Backbone as CSV, one residue per row, in Angstrom:
resi,resn,N_x,N_y,N_z,CA_x,CA_y,CA_z,C_x,C_y,C_z
1,MET,29.838,15.246,8.688,29.013,14.524,9.631,28.952,13.064,9.186
2,ASP,29.108,12.159,10.122,29.019,10.735,9.830,27.569,10.273,9.887
3,ASP,27.236,9.323,9.022,25.894,8.753,9.043,25.742,7.853,10.264
4,VAL,24.521,7.778,10.759,24.183,6.929,11.901,23.168,5.911,11.414
5,TYR,23.412,4.651,11.715,22.469,3.597,11.339,21.787,3.088,12.597
6,VAL,20.466,3.131,12.585,19.638,2.779,13.736,18.923,1.469,13.416
7,ALA,18.801,0.601,14.406,18.083,-0.661,14.215,16.723,-0.373,13.581
8,ASP,16.332,-1.210,12.620,15.099,-0.973,11.867,13.879,-0.798,12.757
9,GLU,13.756,-1.596,13.801,12.595,-1.488,14.702,12.589,-0.136,15.416
10,ASP,13.753,0.303,15.877,13.852,1.602,16.545,13.583,2.731,15.559
11,TYR,14.080,2.576,14.341,13.868,3.591,13.310,12.380,3.709,12.983
12,ALA,11.712,2.565,12.876,10.270,2.570,12.598,9.506,3.265,13.724
13,ARG,9.902,3.010,14.965,9.258,3.684,16.097,9.500,5.184,16.055
14,LEU,10.710,5.590,15.665,11.019,7.015,15.543,10.128,7.669,14.492
15,LEU,10.018,7.041,13.323,9.161,7.599,12.273,7.705,7.667,12.719
16,ASP,7.219,6.590,13.338,5.833,6.587,13.816,5.603,7.700,14.821
17,HIS,6.550,7.879,15.724,6.419,8.927,16.734,6.382,10.309,16.072
18,LEU,7.300,10.548,15.137,7.326,11.848,14.461,6.042,12.090,13.674
19,LEU,5.566,11.065,12.989,4.328,11.212,12.221,3.118,11.390,13.126
20,ASP,3.045,10.640,14.214,1.916,10.749,15.138,1.872,12.124,15.796
21,CYS,3.031,12.635,16.164,3.088,13.937,16.827,2.633,15.053,15.901
22,ARG,3.005,14.956,14.660,2.749,16.045,13.723,1.469,15.907,12.920
23,LEU,1.042,14.700,12.686,-0.035,14.522,11.718,-1.341,14.014,12.293
24,GLY,-1.227,13.227,13.349,-2.436,12.652,13.912,-3.181,11.816,12.897
25,GLU,-4.469,11.813,12.978,-5.300,10.997,12.094,-5.615,11.687,10.773
26,MET,-5.392,12.972,10.679,-5.785,13.715,9.478,-5.119,13.177,8.212
27,LEU,-3.856,12.780,8.322,-3.129,12.366,7.127,-2.761,10.886,7.158
28,ALA,-3.521,10.103,7.887,-3.223,8.676,8.024,-3.188,7.970,6.667
29,ALA,-3.988,8.416,5.729,-4.035,7.789,4.410,-2.711,7.956,3.658
30,TYR,-1.948,8.958,4.003,-0.683,9.236,3.317,0.529,8.739,4.099
31,ARG,0.299,7.944,5.140,1.360,7.530,6.061,2.553,6.867,5.356
32,ASP,2.324,5.929,4.445,3.423,5.236,3.780,4.257,6.182,2.918
33,GLU,3.582,7.036,2.184,4.297,7.995,1.343,5.097,8.976,2.203
34,LEU,4.480,9.447,3.277,5.170,10.368,4.176,6.337,9.691,4.887
35,ARG,6.179,8.413,5.234,7.255,7.654,5.871,8.470,7.600,4.934
36,SER,8.227,7.348,3.668,9.305,7.293,2.691,9.999,8.649,2.554
37,MET,9.214,9.703,2.483,9.776,11.048,2.368,10.556,11.434,3.617
38,LEU,10.039,11.076,4.791,10.716,11.381,6.045,12.016,10.601,6.171
39,THR,12.024,9.351,5.694,13.251,8.553,5.702,14.333,9.245,4.878
40,MET,13.977,9.703,3.697,14.944,10.397,2.850,15.416,11.700,3.490
41,ALA,14.502,12.440,4.082,14.873,13.703,4.713,15.810,13.489,5.903
42,LEU,15.485,12.521,6.754,16.357,12.249,7.902,17.726,11.764,7.437
43,GLY,17.748,10.953,6.400,19.018,10.447,5.893,19.861,11.526,5.252
44,LEU,19.258,12.294,4.366,20.008,13.298,3.629,20.380,14.517,4.471
45,GLN,19.483,14.938,5.352,19.736,16.138,6.135,20.460,15.870,7.456
46,ALA,20.121,14.753,8.118,20.687,14.482,9.442,21.625,13.279,9.442
47,GLY,21.682,12.544,8.332,22.561,11.384,8.260,22.102,10.215,9.103
48,VAL,20.802,10.115,9.345,20.241,9.019,10.143,19.445,8.111,9.212
49,TRP,19.863,6.846,9.137,19.267,5.886,8.214,18.890,4.619,8.950
50,PRO,17.877,3.875,8.451,17.591,2.554,9.011,18.701,1.577,8.609
51,GLU,18.997,0.628,9.466,20.069,-0.343,9.200,19.869,-1.072,7.877
52,SER,18.622,-1.350,7.522,18.355,-2.115,6.302,18.788,-1.388,5.035
53,SER,19.045,-0.083,5.120,19.477,0.661,3.946,20.999,0.694,3.795
54,LYS,21.691,0.135,4.769,23.156,0.163,4.765,23.700,-0.720,3.640
55,VAL,24.609,-0.163,2.863,25.249,-0.895,1.774,26.694,-1.166,2.186
56,ASP,27.053,-2.422,2.170,28.424,-2.780,2.579,29.405,-2.630,1.452
């Protein structure tokens, strides 16, 4: 599977949407940590990364 690089703004909206749908306000305090974990999971499992992580 090839990796897909998504514009950072679109990627941020995707993460926010996934977190909002699943977590709501209950885990808002952990949002940054969860965002980091979700970024790694999407990248490693689905090959979807934010453009800013691309290494030339």
